[in-house]
N, C-alpha and C positions, 0 to 999 in steps of 0.2 A: 504493500499500499504506499502510495507516494505521500511523504509528510508535507503537511500544509505549513508554509513558512509565514510568520508574521512579520510586518515591516518593523524597522527600528525607529523609535521616536528620535527626532533630529536634536532634541535637547536633553535627553536622558539616555544613559547607557545602563541597560538593566538586563538581568537574565543570564547573559554570557558569563561563564566563569572559567578562568585559566585553571586547568588541572596541571599543577606543578609536577606531580608524581608521573603523569603521562609524558609531559615535556622532558623531564629528567630521564626517563626510561628510553624515550626515542634518541636523545643525544648520546646515551651511553651505548645503546645497541648500534648506532651508527659509528661510534668510535671503535667498535670492535672490529670493523672492516679496515684492514691496514694497520692494526694496533702493533705498537712497538713494545719491547720488553720493559722499556722504562716509563709506560704510561702514555706515551704520545701516539701519533698517527703518521704513517707514510702512505699517502693516497694521491699520488700524482696523476694529472688529468690524463684520460684516455688509456689508462691501464686496466687491468682486470679488476683491481681493486676499485677504482672509479666506476667501472661498469657495475660491480656489485653495489655500490652505494646508490647509484642511480636507479638500480632494479628495486632496491628496498624503499626508496622514496616514492617510486612509482607505485609500488604495492600499497603503501600507506595512504597516499593520495586516492587511489581507487577505492580503498576501504572507506574513506571519508566521503565517497560520493563525488569526488572532483573529476572534471573533464581534463584529460592530459593531452598535450600536443608537443611536438618536438620541431625545432627549426634547423635550418642548414648548418648552424654551428654546433648542434647538439644540446642547445639550451633547452631545458624542459619548463613548461608552463603548465600549472595546474589550477584550474578556473572553478571558482565557487560562484555559481550564477547569481546575478542581482535580479531584483524584481523587473528591471527594464534592460533586457539584453543588448539593445541597441545603444546604450550609453557606454563611453569609453571606461575601461576598467581602472581600478586601483591596484597597482602592483607592489608586492612585498617580496623582497628577495636577498639573495646573497650567493654563496657558492658551496660546493661540497669537496672541491679539491684541495689538497694541502701541500705544503713544502715537505722536503724530506725530513723525517724525525720532527714533525711539527706538532701542533696541540690539537685538542679535541674540538675547541670551540670556534676557533677562526674560520668563519663561513658557516659551519653547520648551525651555530646557535641562531643566525639570522634565518636561514632556510626553515628550520624546524620550529621556531617561534612563530614564524608566519603560518605554518601548517597548524600549529596549536591555536592560533587565532581562529581560523576557519573550522577547526574541530570544535572549538567552544561555540562558535555561532551556530554550527549545525546541531549540536547538542541542545542548544537554547531554542532551537526552531526560529532562529533569527536570520534575516536576509536583508541586506542594505539594497537601496535603489541601484547601485552600481555593482558589477561583479567585482570579486578580489580574486587576484591571480597570484600564486605563489611561484617564484622564479629560482631556478637553479642555473646559474650561469656558468658556461664552460670556461675552463682555464683562466679563472680569475688570477691565480698565483703567478703564472708564467715560470714556474720552477722547472717544467719539462720542455715547454715550447715557448720561446720568447717571441714578442714581448708579452706582457701581462694584460689581463682585462680584454682579450681580443674579441670575445663574443659580444659584449656590450659595445666595444668600438665598432664592430661591423654594423650593429643596429643603427648607429648615427652617422655612418658613412666615413669614419675615420681611417677604416681599412676596408679593402674589398675582401669578400669571402674567398676569392681566388688566392690573394696574398696569404691569408691565414692557412688555408688548406695546403699550401706548398711549404710552409715553415717545417723545419726538420729539428729533431732533438739532437741529443749529443752522439747518438748512435747512428743518425742518418734516416731515422724513420720520419714519414711525412705525417703531418697533423690530419689531413684528409684521409689517408689510409688507415691511420689508427682509429679515427672516427668510424670508419666503415667496419673496422675488425671488431670493435665492441658492439656494433649494431646501433649506434646512436646518431647516424646522419638522418636528419628529417628534411623538411622542405622549407625554403625560403618563404613560401606562402604562410607559414605558421609563425613567422615573426609577428610581434604585436603591431596593430595599426595605431590608431589614436590611443593615447594614455592619458587617464586623468591626473595621476600622480604616482610617484615612486618613493617608497620608504624603505630603508635599509637598516635592520638592527645589527650590530656588530660589537664584539668586545673592543675595548679601547685599544689595547696592545701597548699601553704605555702606563706610567706611574702617576699621572696627574690626579685622576679620580681617587685613587687609593690614598694619595698623600693629602687630600683634602677631605678625606673620609665621606666620599659622596658615592652613591650607588650608580648614578645615571647622568648623562649629559646630552643635550641637544647640540647637534653638530652643525656649525654654520657654514663649513667649507672644507676643502681639502688643499694641502700644499701642492704647488706645482712640482713636477718631477722631471729631471733631465737625466737620462741614462747614457753613458758612453762605454763602448768597448775599445780598450786601448791595447795596442801591440807595440812592444818595444823590442828592438833588435840590436844586440851587441855582438861581441865576438866570443865564441865558445872557445875554451882553453882549459888545460889541465889546472886543477886547483893548486897544485903544489908548486910547479916550476914558474907559474906567471906573477911577476912582481905586481904589488898592488897599485903602484902609480901608473902602470901601463895599461891596466884593465879597461875594457869597454863592457862593463857588467850590467846587463839589463835588469838583474835582480836588485842591485843596488839602487838603480833609478826608480824601480817600482816601490822600493821601501821608502825612499825619500818622498815619493808622490803621496804614499799613504799618510805620512806624518804631515805632509804639506796640506793635504785636503782636511785633515782634522784641524790643523791651525787655522786654515781659511774659515771653516764653519764656525769655530770658536770666536772669530772676530765679528760674528753677527750675533743678535740676541736669539734666544728661543722663540720659536720652535725651529729655526734653520739648522739643517743638517747635511753632512757629507759623509759617504761611506764607500769602502772598497769590500765588496763581499765576495769576490772571486779572484783568484790568483793562480795561474797555471805557468810554471817554468818548463821550458823545453831544453834538453830532454829530461830534466828533473833527476839528475844523478848527484849523489852526495860529493863526489870529488871532481865535479866539473862545473865550471862557469857557465851559466845558462846562456845559450845562443839567442833565446827569445823568451819573453814573458808576456802572456796575455792576461789582462786584468779587466775588472769593471770599475766604473766610477759612478756614483749616484749623488746628485746634489738636489735638495728641496728648498723651496722658499714659498711664502704665502702671497706674494704679488707677482704679476707679470714682469715688471721692471727689475724686482729683486732677483727673480729666477734667471733673467737674462744676464744680469750682472754677475752673480755667483757662478753661473755656467761659464761666462767668458773668462772670469778670473781663474776658474778651475783648469781650463783648457790652456791659458797662458802660463799657468804654474807648470803644468805637465810638460809643455813644450820646452820651457826654460831649463827644467831639470834634464831633459833628454839632451839638450845642447851641453850642459855642464858636465854630464856623464858621458858625452861622446857616443851616444846610441841613437839609432833612428826610431822615429815614433809614427805611428798611425793612429788617429782618433776618429772613431765612427760614432755618430749619434744614433743609438738604436731605439730611444723612446723620448719623446718630448710631450709631456702633458701639462698644459697650463694650470695655473690655480683654479680652483672652483669655488664660487660663491652659491650656496644653496638658496632655495626659495624662500624669502623672509616669512611668508605667510605660513609655510609648512614648519619652519624652525619654531615659529612661535607656537603653532599647534602642538608640536611635541613638548615644548617647554610647559604649556598649559596642561597637557595630559600627564606629564611627569607629577606636576603639583597636584592634580586631581587624585591621583592614586596615592598621594600622601608622602611622596619622596622628595627629599632636598636634591637639587641639581645645580648645574652650571651650563654655560655654553662654551664651546670649544672648536679648535680647528684640528682636523685629522692630519696625522702626519703621513700615514700610509694611503697608498693608492686603493680605490675601491671602485667596483661597477657603478656605484652611484655618481661617480664623477662624469661617465659617459652619459648616464641616464639623464643628468642634469641638463644636457644639450637639447633633449627632445621632450622633456616634460618637467613640471614642478617636482623637485626632488628635495629629500632631507634624510639625515641619519640620525639615529640614536645609539648612544654608546653605552655599553654596560662595563662596569668596573672590572679590571683585571688584576687579580691577586698578585702582588709583587711586581706588577708591570711587565710581566714576562709573556712574550708571545713568539710565534715561529719557533717553538722550542718545546720539548716533551713535558716540561714543567708547567706549562700553561694551564691557569686554573681560574675559576670564578666561584663566587658564592651564590648558592641556589636561590637565596632570598632576593638576590639582585636580578637573577634570571626571571624570578616571578614578577618583580616590579617592572622589568623591561617588557615582559610579555603583556601585563596589564595596561601598560602605557601604549604599546603598539596596538593592542586591541581597541582601546579607546580612540586613538587617532585613526586607525583604519575605518572604524565605524563612522566617524564624523565624515571622512572623506567620501566613503561609499554612499552616504546618505545625501550628498550635495547633488543638486539638479544638473 
C-alpha cells in the first residue's frame, strides 16, 4: 500500500526525527569497506572497494524508497520525490571515496547524513514541495586520479567528460576504463538539470571548532587552491666520490623548496597555507645523488588576488632555488581553483538552523577543496561543518563525537526542509 505523505508546514519542523543509532550504524558499516588495521579506510575511487561502497549506498537508498540514477561520471543521485515533481530539487551530498589510510568520516558523514535526513522524513510521512536528492560524487579526493573533484567540475563545465575519462592513475589505468570495470558508468542525461540549492555537510578537517569548543559551523566559502607538479633535474652521481661543492643535487633543491614554501605561507595570516605532499626521487637509491625529483606544491588563499600573489611568489621561489642549485626545473599548474563565496542566504539559513537545534556555532572558511566549490557555480550553495576531534583528517585517527553528528543531522534536516518547502 502506497504511503500517503503529508506536506511540511513552512514555519514548523515537526514529526521528523533523526535516528542517531541508525546513522551511526550506517557510517560504521560503510567504514568496514576498505577498513585498515589502524581503524581508518582505504577506499580509492573506482576500485573494488569503491564499487562495494556504491553498492551498499544504492541498497540503502532502494530500501528507503528512493529513485536512483547514475550519470556519465559515475555520480549517484538518490531522489526522494517532492509533492511537485516539476520543481527543481534540493541536493544534499558529498563523497564516499577516500585517500589511502584515510578516515571514516571525510565524505561518508555528508552522504549518509543526507540519507538519514530523507529516512527521517519518510518515517514521519513528510514530503516537501520540492524533491530532495542525495548525491555521492565520484573522485572527490583525487587520490587515485588527478585532479580532485572532477565529477562536480564536469557538471559545471570546468572539465569535459572526455578529459576526465582519459585521466590515468599511477599504474597507467584510465578513469573511463575503471568506471566501466566496476559497472558505474551511467548516462550524461542523468546529470541534474535545474537545482534549487545544494548543501554539503562535512567534517571540519581542522582544529578551529575544537579549540573553541563548538560542535558546528556555517561555512561561508572555500580557500582558492593552486596545485603545481614540479620536476627538478640535476646530475646523477655516486654519493661517495662526488664532492659537495660540485654537485647538482635535485634533492637538495627539493628540500630547500619545501622549507621555502613553508616560510612563504608563514608570512601570511591564517588560513593561508602551502604544502608539499608528494616527493619522488629518481632512481631513489641510498648511495646515489638523484638525477631527478618530481614533487607537488599546493598553495591556498581566500581571495583571488591573494591566490595569484602567493602562487606567483611560490613559482618565483622555486625557480630561484633551481638556479642557485644549478638544476633544471619544469613547473606545471595541474589545478587552479578560485576562492569560493557561498550563497549568503543559505549560510544564514544554516546559521539559523544551528541555533534552532540549540547548538552554539560560528562562521568560517573551509581550507580544503569540496564538491560544494563547483556546485556553487551553478546553484546557491553552502556547507555545514561538524567538529573533528583533535583536528585530525586524511588519517586513520580521524574521529568525531556522535552528539556532534546528531546536531549536524538535525541542522541539515531543518535546513533541507525549509529549502524543499520553498516555491
